[in-house]
C-alpha positions in Angstrom: 110.3 89.5 74.1 112.6 90.6 71.3 110.7 93.8 71.0 111.3 94.6 74.7 115.0 93.7 74.2 115.1 96.1 71.3 113.7 99.0 73.4 116.2 98.2 76.1 119.0 98.2 73.5 118.3 101.7 72.4 117.5 103.0 76.0 121.2 103.5 76.7 121.6 105.7 73.7 118.6 108.1 74.5 120.4 111.2 75.6 120.8 114.8 74.6 122.6 115.2 71.2 121.4 112.0 69.7 119.1 112.0 66.6 116.0 109.9 66.4 117.3 108.5 63.1 120.4 107.1 65.0 118.1 105.3 67.4 116.2 103.9 64.5 119.5 102.5 63.0 120.4 100.8 66.3 117.0 99.2 66.5 117.0 98.0 62.9 120.4 96.4 63.2 119.5 94.7 66.5 116.3 93.2 65.1 118.0 91.9 62.0 120.9 90.5 64.0 118.4 88.5 66.0 116.9 86.9 63.0 113.7 89.0 62.9 112.2 91.6 60.6 111.2 95.2 61.5 107.4 95.1 61.5 106.8 98.8 60.9 109.2 99.4 58.0 107.1 99.4 54.9 103.8 98.9 56.8 101.3 101.0 54.9 104.3 102.8 53.5 105.9 103.8 56.8 109.6 104.4 56.1 111.4 103.3 59.2 111.8 100.7 61.9 110.7 102.7 64.9 108.0 105.3 65.5 109.8 108.1 67.5 107.4 110.7 68.8 108.9 113.6 70.8 107.2 115.9 73.3 103.8 116.9 71.8 103.9 114.2 69.2 101.5 111.4 70.4 102.5 108.5 68.1 103.7 107.6 64.6 106.6 110.1 64.5 109.1 109.4 61.7 112.7 109.1 62.7 114.7 112.1 61.4 117.7 114.4 62.0 115.9 115.8 65.0 118.5 116.1 67.8 117.2 115.2 71.2 117.5 117.9 73.9 117.6 117.9 77.6 114.1 117.8 79.0 112.5 116.2 76.0 110.5 113.0 76.2 110.4 110.5 73.4 107.8 107.7 72.8 109.5 104.8 71.0 107.1 102.3 69.5 108.7 99.2 68.1 107.3 96.1 66.2 109.0 92.9 65.1 108.2 89.8 63.1 109.8 86.6 64.3 108.8 83.1 63.1 105.7 84.6 61.5 104.4 86.2 64.7 104.2 89.9 65.5 105.5 91.6 68.6 104.7 95.2 69.5 105.6 97.5 72.5 106.2 101.1 73.3 107.9 103.1 76.1 108.2 106.8 76.7 111.7 107.8 77.7 112.9 110.9 79.5 115.8 112.7 77.8 118.1 113.7 80.6 116.4 115.6 83.4 112.7 116.3 82.8 110.3 118.5 84.8 108.3 117.1 87.7 105.1 117.9 85.7 106.1 115.8 82.8 107.5 113.0 85.0 104.1 112.8 86.7 102.5 112.4 83.2 104.8 109.5 82.4 104.1 107.9 85.8 100.3 108.1 85.4 100.3 106.9 81.8 102.3 103.8 82.7 100.1 103.2 85.8 97.0 103.5 83.5 98.5 100.7 81.4 99.0 98.5 84.4 95.4 99.1 85.5 94.2 98.0 82.0 96.3 94.9 82.2 94.5 93.8 85.4 91.3 93.6 83.4 92.6 91.5 80.6 91.2 88.2 82.0 88.9 85.5 80.7 85.2 86.5 80.9 85.8 90.3 81.1 84.9 92.5 78.2 87.2 94.9 76.3 85.4 97.8 77.7 86.6 96.8 81.2 90.2 97.5 80.0 89.2 100.8 78.4 87.4 102.0 81.5 90.3 101.1 83.8 92.8 103.0 81.6 90.6 106.0 81.3 89.7 106.1 85.0 93.4 106.0 86.1 94.5 108.6 83.6 91.7 111.1 84.3 92.1 110.6 88.1 95.5 112.4 87.6 93.9 115.2 85.6 95.0 114.0 82.2 93.1 113.5 79.0 92.8 110.3 76.9 93.4 110.4 73.1 90.3 109.2 71.3 91.4 108.8 67.7 93.9 105.9 68.3 93.4 102.6 70.0 95.1 99.3 71.0 94.5 96.2 69.0 94.7 92.4 68.6 98.1 90.9 67.7 99.2 87.7 66.1 99.9 86.7 62.5 99.1 90.3 61.6 100.1 93.6 63.3 96.6 94.8 63.7 93.9 92.2 64.4 90.4 92.5 66.1 89.4 93.6 68.6 90.1 97.3 68.9 91.1 98.2 72.5 90.1 101.8 73.2 91.6 103.7 76.1 88.3 105.0 77.2 84.9 103.4 77.6 82.3 101.8 79.8 82.6 98.6 81.9 80.8 95.6 80.7 80.8 96.7 77.0 82.6 95.3 73.9 83.7 91.8 73.0 84.1 89.2 75.7 87.7 88.1 76.1 88.6 84.4 75.9 91.8 82.5 76.7 94.5 82.9 74.2 93.4 86.3 72.8 96.5 88.5 72.5 96.0 92.2 72.6 98.1 95.4 72.7 97.0 97.8 75.4 98.5 101.2 74.7 97.4 104.3 76.6 98.1 107.6 74.8 97.6 110.2 77.5 97.9 114.0 77.1 99.1 116.6 79.6 96.6 119.0 78.1 93.4 118.5 76.1 92.6 115.2 74.3 92.3 116.7 70.8 95.0 115.8 68.2 96.1 116.8 64.7 97.7 114.8 61.9 100.8 116.4 60.4 101.5 116.9 56.7 103.8 113.8 56.6 100.6 111.7 56.8 101.8 109.8 59.9 102.8 112.0 62.9 100.0 112.7 65.3 100.4 115.7 67.6 98.4 117.2 70.5 96.3 120.1 69.2 97.4 122.3 72.1 101.1 121.6 71.8 101.4 120.0 75.3 103.3 116.8 75.9 101.8 113.3 75.4 103.0 110.0 76.8 102.5 106.4 75.4 103.2 103.0 76.9 102.3 99.7 75.3 102.2 96.0 76.4 101.3 93.0 74.4 99.3 90.7 76.7 97.6 87.3 76.5 94.2 87.0 78.1 94.2 84.2 80.8 92.3 83.1 83.8 92.6 85.4 86.8 95.6 87.3 85.5 96.8 88.3 82.1 100.2 87.1 80.8 102.3 90.1 79.9 104.3 89.1 76.8 106.4 92.2 76.7 108.3 93.6 79.6 109.6 97.0 80.9 111.9 95.4 83.5 114.9 95.2 81.2 114.3 98.8 80.0 114.1 100.0 83.7 117.4 98.2 84.5 119.2 100.1 81.7 117.6 103.4 82.7 118.5 102.9 86.3 122.1 102.2 85.5 122.6 105.3 83.4 
């Protein structure tokens, strides 16, 4: 839940004129003040606390002096380590007023995540989640990034199984009670193809069109998954702005 609180903490500061590095500093201070450690900083050599991916950047954007502008969208991915356990969540924020076209992309991406969560129950297979995410996203006319996937979560940031955002029902590992996974649709307004930038981290859409990213950590359970991260406190901040 700390990871969700961190995203809510920075939500109030996401507005035109703010740099992505400033958001990163808020998140790092908040995580440390709550007795936790930023999970991403130093992971594989990543230099910062947050991944901040703006507009056509899909994921793994490095915080910088980039100044947010009216109409941008920014995916903020955050990880924490608390008492030896990892938390991981992402949310794509509008910066000021955004176009209806981009708003719809955000809505469909978030809805595709919710559809995936419905399938994270005992006895289902990982492919059931993948299919549900893909089906919802493509029903809106969007494309699903193939190169990046969700993952297991626990004592390590990335554990088995991989959780793709596309696939076939009834395929992949069977899910059992207690399995914790991150479901994280990365959905493009344009084509599905992506490029990695020279910084070795940032992934962008090949056609330069916007991409959205939402992520929950969920525990597989009987009948209904337990969502371990929440967007409710983020929505409250955004609705009060």
